[in-house]
ChimeraX commands (.cxc) that place a marker at each C-alpha (Angstrom):
marker #1 position 16.25,-3.63,12.63 radius 0.5
marker #1 position 13.05,-5.87,13.40 radius 0.5
marker #1 position 10.06,-6.98,11.42 radius 0.5
marker #1 position 7.54,-4.72,12.97 radius 0.5
marker #1 position 10.28,-1.70,12.68 radius 0.5
marker #1 position 10.70,-2.36,9.18 radius 0.5
marker #1 position 6.68,-2.36,8.35 radius 0.5
marker #1 position 6.31,0.69,10.35 radius 0.5
marker #1 position 8.82,2.48,8.34 radius 0.5
marker #1 position 7.53,1.25,5.29 radius 0.5
marker #1 position 3.91,2.20,6.03 radius 0.5
marker #1 position 5.51,5.77,7.26 radius 0.5
marker #1 position 6.90,6.08,3.81 radius 0.5
marker #1 position 3.71,4.90,2.07 radius 0.5
marker #1 position 1.58,7.11,4.02 radius 0.5
marker #1 position 2.72,10.45,2.06 radius 0.5
marker #1 position 1.22,10.76,-1.55 radius 0.5
marker #1 position 4.62,12.77,-2.78 radius 0.5
marker #1 position 6.58,9.63,-1.76 radius 0.5
marker #1 position 4.28,7.49,-3.68 radius 0.5
marker #1 position 4.62,9.27,-6.81 radius 0.5
marker #1 position 8.49,9.23,-6.38 radius 0.5
marker #1 position 7.82,5.35,-6.10 radius 0.5
marker #1 position 5.62,5.24,-9.12 radius 0.5
marker #1 position 8.23,7.16,-11.16 radius 0.5
marker #1 position 10.94,4.59,-9.77 radius 0.5
marker #1 position 9.14,1.82,-10.79 radius 0.5
marker #1 position 9.80,2.51,-14.34 radius 0.5
marker #1 position 13.49,2.78,-13.70 radius 0.5
marker #1 position 16.33,4.72,-12.21 radius 0.5
marker #1 position 15.87,8.45,-12.00 radius 0.5
marker #1 position 18.11,11.46,-10.60 radius 0.5
marker #1 position 17.41,13.48,-7.91 radius 0.5
marker #1 position 16.54,16.35,-10.39 radius 0.5
marker #1 position 14.26,14.03,-12.37 radius 0.5
marker #1 position 12.37,12.94,-9.40 radius 0.5
marker #1 position 11.90,16.50,-8.39 radius 0.5
marker #1 position 10.94,17.64,-11.70 radius 0.5
marker #1 position 7.10,16.85,-11.88 radius 0.5
marker #1 position 6.79,18.51,-7.69 radius 0.5
marker #1 position 6.31,22.43,-6.89 radius 0.5
marker #1 position 8.45,21.59,-4.06 radius 0.5
marker #1 position 11.98,22.38,-2.92 radius 0.5
marker #1 position 14.97,20.11,-4.04 radius 0.5
marker #1 position 15.64,19.92,0.30 radius 0.5
marker #1 position 11.97,18.74,0.35 radius 0.5
marker #1 position 12.63,15.80,-2.13 radius 0.5
marker #1 position 15.75,15.05,-0.52 radius 0.5
marker #1 position 13.88,14.64,3.05 radius 0.5
marker #1 position 11.27,12.56,1.31 radius 0.5
marker #1 position 13.95,10.57,-0.39 radius 0.5
marker #1 position 15.76,10.15,3.10 radius 0.5
marker #1 position 12.50,8.39,4.35 radius 0.5
marker #1 position 12.35,6.39,1.63 radius 0.5
marker #1 position 15.99,5.16,1.96 radius 0.5
marker #1 position 15.43,4.20,5.43 radius 0.5
marker #1 position 12.52,2.30,5.02 radius 0.5
marker #1 position 14.36,0.37,2.37 radius 0.5
marker #1 position 12.31,1.37,-0.52 radius 0.5
marker #1 position 15.25,2.95,-2.48 radius 0.5
marker #1 position 18.37,2.89,-2.67 radius 0.5
marker #1 position 21.27,4.99,-4.47 radius 0.5
marker #1 position 24.21,3.68,-6.69 radius 0.5
marker #1 position 27.23,5.45,-8.53 radius 0.5
marker #1 position 27.00,6.22,-11.60 radius 0.5
marker #1 position 30.40,8.21,-12.32 radius 0.5
marker #1 position 29.21,12.11,-11.17 radius 0.5
marker #1 position 25.57,11.00,-10.99 radius 0.5
marker #1 position 23.85,9.34,-7.68 radius 0.5
marker #1 position 20.58,7.55,-9.27 radius 0.5
marker #1 position 17.87,5.84,-7.18 radius 0.5
marker #1 position 16.40,2.82,-7.75 radius 0.5
marker #1 position 13.06,1.22,-6.42 radius 0.5
marker #1 position 13.78,-1.73,-3.64 radius 0.5
marker #1 position 11.35,-4.68,-3.92 radius 0.5
marker #1 position 11.72,-6.35,-0.56 radius 0.5
marker #1 position 9.92,-4.00,1.84 radius 0.5
marker #1 position 7.29,-3.62,-0.39 radius 0.5
marker #1 position 6.59,-7.84,-0.46 radius 0.5
marker #1 position 6.97,-7.72,3.00 radius 0.5
marker #1 position 4.04,-5.11,3.64 radius 0.5
marker #1 position 1.72,-7.06,0.91 radius 0.5
marker #1 position 2.87,-10.35,2.83 radius 0.5
marker #1 position 1.64,-8.73,5.91 radius 0.5
marker #1 position -1.57,-7.63,4.66 radius 0.5
marker #1 position -2.06,-10.71,2.94 radius 0.5
marker #1 position -2.49,-12.62,6.08 radius 0.5
marker #1 position -5.79,-9.94,6.99 radius 0.5
marker #1 position -7.10,-10.81,3.33 radius 0.5
marker #1 position -8.43,-14.13,4.52 radius 0.5
marker #1 position -10.33,-12.89,7.69 radius 0.5
marker #1 position -11.89,-9.96,5.65 radius 0.5
marker #1 position -12.78,-12.28,2.72 radius 0.5
marker #1 position -14.57,-14.84,5.32 radius 0.5
marker #1 position -16.33,-11.62,6.99 radius 0.5
marker #1 position -17.61,-10.42,3.93 radius 0.5
marker #1 position -18.58,-13.91,2.70 radius 0.5
marker #1 position -20.33,-14.00,6.13 radius 0.5
marker #1 position -21.83,-10.67,5.19 radius 0.5
marker #1 position -23.06,-11.36,1.85 radius 0.5
marker #1 position -24.60,-14.68,3.60 radius 0.5
marker #1 position -27.12,-12.47,5.94 radius 0.5
marker #1 position -27.77,-10.24,3.39 radius 0.5
marker #1 position -28.97,-12.75,1.25 radius 0.5
marker #1 position -31.34,-14.32,3.73 radius 0.5
marker #1 position -32.48,-10.65,4.85 radius 0.5
marker #1 position -33.35,-10.27,1.46 radius 0.5
marker #1 position -35.01,-13.84,1.39 radius 0.5
marker #1 position -39.07,-13.26,1.51 radius 0.5
marker #1 position -40.68,-14.25,4.55 radius 0.5
marker #1 position -43.64,-16.41,3.67 radius 0.5
marker #1 position -46.44,-15.44,6.43 radius 0.5
marker #1 position -47.74,-19.14,7.71 radius 0.5
marker #1 position -50.75,-20.15,6.17 radius 0.5
marker #1 position -53.95,-19.70,8.22 radius 0.5
marker #1 position -55.94,-22.95,8.64 radius 0.5
marker #1 position -59.73,-23.03,7.51 radius 0.5
marker #1 position -61.89,-24.40,10.02 radius 0.5
marker #1 position -64.99,-26.36,8.50 radius 0.5
marker link #1:1,2 radius 0.2
marker link #1:2,3 radius 0.2
marker link #1:3,4 radius 0.2
marker link #1:4,5 radius 0.2
marker link #1:5,6 radius 0.2
marker link #1:6,7 radius 0.2
marker link #1:7,8 radius 0.2
marker link #1:8,9 radius 0.2
marker link #1:9,10 radius 0.2
marker link #1:10,11 radius 0.2
marker link #1:11,12 radius 0.2
marker link #1:12,13 radius 0.2
marker link #1:13,14 radius 0.2
marker link #1:14,15 radius 0.2
marker link #1:15,16 radius 0.2
marker link #1:16,17 radius 0.2
marker link #1:17,18 radius 0.2
marker link #1:18,19 radius 0.2
marker link #1:19,20 radius 0.2
marker link #1:20,21 radius 0.2
marker link #1:21,22 radius 0.2
marker link #1:22,23 radius 0.2
marker link #1:23,24 radius 0.2
marker link #1:24,25 radius 0.2
marker link #1:25,26 radius 0.2
marker link #1:26,27 radius 0.2
marker link #1:27,28 radius 0.2
marker link #1:28,29 radius 0.2
marker link #1:29,30 radius 0.2
marker link #1:30,31 radius 0.2
marker link #1:31,32 radius 0.2
marker link #1:32,33 radius 0.2
marker link #1:33,34 radius 0.2
marker link #1:34,35 radius 0.2
marker link #1:35,36 radius 0.2
marker link #1:36,37 radius 0.2
marker link #1:37,38 radius 0.2
marker link #1:38,39 radius 0.2
marker link #1:39,40 radius 0.2
marker link #1:40,41 radius 0.2
marker link #1:41,42 radius 0.2
marker link #1:42,43 radius 0.2
marker link #1:43,44 radius 0.2
marker link #1:44,45 radius 0.2
marker link #1:45,46 radius 0.2
marker link #1:46,47 radius 0.2
marker link #1:47,48 radius 0.2
marker link #1:48,49 radius 0.2
marker link #1:49,50 radius 0.2
marker link #1:50,51 radius 0.2
marker link #1:51,52 radius 0.2
marker link #1:52,53 radius 0.2
marker link #1:53,54 radius 0.2
marker link #1:54,55 radius 0.2
marker link #1:55,56 radius 0.2
marker link #1:56,57 radius 0.2
marker link #1:57,58 radius 0.2
marker link #1:58,59 radius 0.2
marker link #1:59,60 radius 0.2
marker link #1:60,61 radius 0.2
marker link #1:61,62 radius 0.2
marker link #1:62,63 radius 0.2
marker link #1:63,64 radius 0.2
marker link #1:64,65 radius 0.2
marker link #1:65,66 radius 0.2
marker link #1:66,67 radius 0.2
marker link #1:67,68 radius 0.2
marker link #1:68,69 radius 0.2
marker link #1:69,70 radius 0.2
marker link #1:70,71 radius 0.2
marker link #1:71,72 radius 0.2
marker link #1:72,73 radius 0.2
marker link #1:73,74 radius 0.2
marker link #1:74,75 radius 0.2
marker link #1:75,76 radius 0.2
marker link #1:76,77 radius 0.2
marker link #1:77,78 radius 0.2
marker link #1:78,79 radius 0.2
marker link #1:79,80 radius 0.2
marker link #1:80,81 radius 0.2
marker link #1:81,82 radius 0.2
marker link #1:82,83 radius 0.2
marker link #1:83,84 radius 0.2
marker link #1:84,85 radius 0.2
marker link #1:85,86 radius 0.2
marker link #1:86,87 radius 0.2
marker link #1:87,88 radius 0.2
marker link #1:88,89 radius 0.2
marker link #1:89,90 radius 0.2
marker link #1:90,91 radius 0.2
marker link #1:91,92 radius 0.2
marker link #1:92,93 radius 0.2
marker link #1:93,94 radius 0.2
marker link #1:94,95 radius 0.2
marker link #1:95,96 radius 0.2
marker link #1:96,97 radius 0.2
marker link #1:97,98 radius 0.2
marker link #1:98,99 radius 0.2
marker link #1:99,100 radius 0.2
marker link #1:100,101 radius 0.2
marker link #1:101,102 radius 0.2
marker link #1:102,103 radius 0.2
marker link #1:103,104 radius 0.2
marker link #1:104,105 radius 0.2
marker link #1:105,106 radius 0.2
marker link #1:106,107 radius 0.2
marker link #1:107,108 radius 0.2
marker link #1:108,109 radius 0.2
marker link #1:109,110 radius 0.2
marker link #1:110,111 radius 0.2
marker link #1:111,112 radius 0.2
marker link #1:112,113 radius 0.2
marker link #1:113,114 radius 0.2
marker link #1:114,115 radius 0.2
marker link #1:115,116 radius 0.2
marker link #1:116,117 radius 0.2
marker link #1:117,118 radius 0.2
marker link #1:118,119 radius 0.2
view
């Protein structure tokens, strides 16, 4: 999978509020599918679909612990997405700095030219 495809999968996975909530829960530690499904009023198959999307994006993984198959958060795809976004931070900060300068310039009162008095 190329970097572009990985980023696409990550952002698609992050686009859904249910998947973001699942990731937030997994940030506190491993959890079973039942644990992850508990706070939602959606079916188990719907939760499983969300988990598959998160797994395909590499954002979560499944481990085997006896009869349990807990899910856990994987940091690498998030780090890659954050790194990609960081490239654009400099651009936006530069643009905001320019905008701040322009706004300050526009707020500076313009002194009308002094009228000369003829004697």
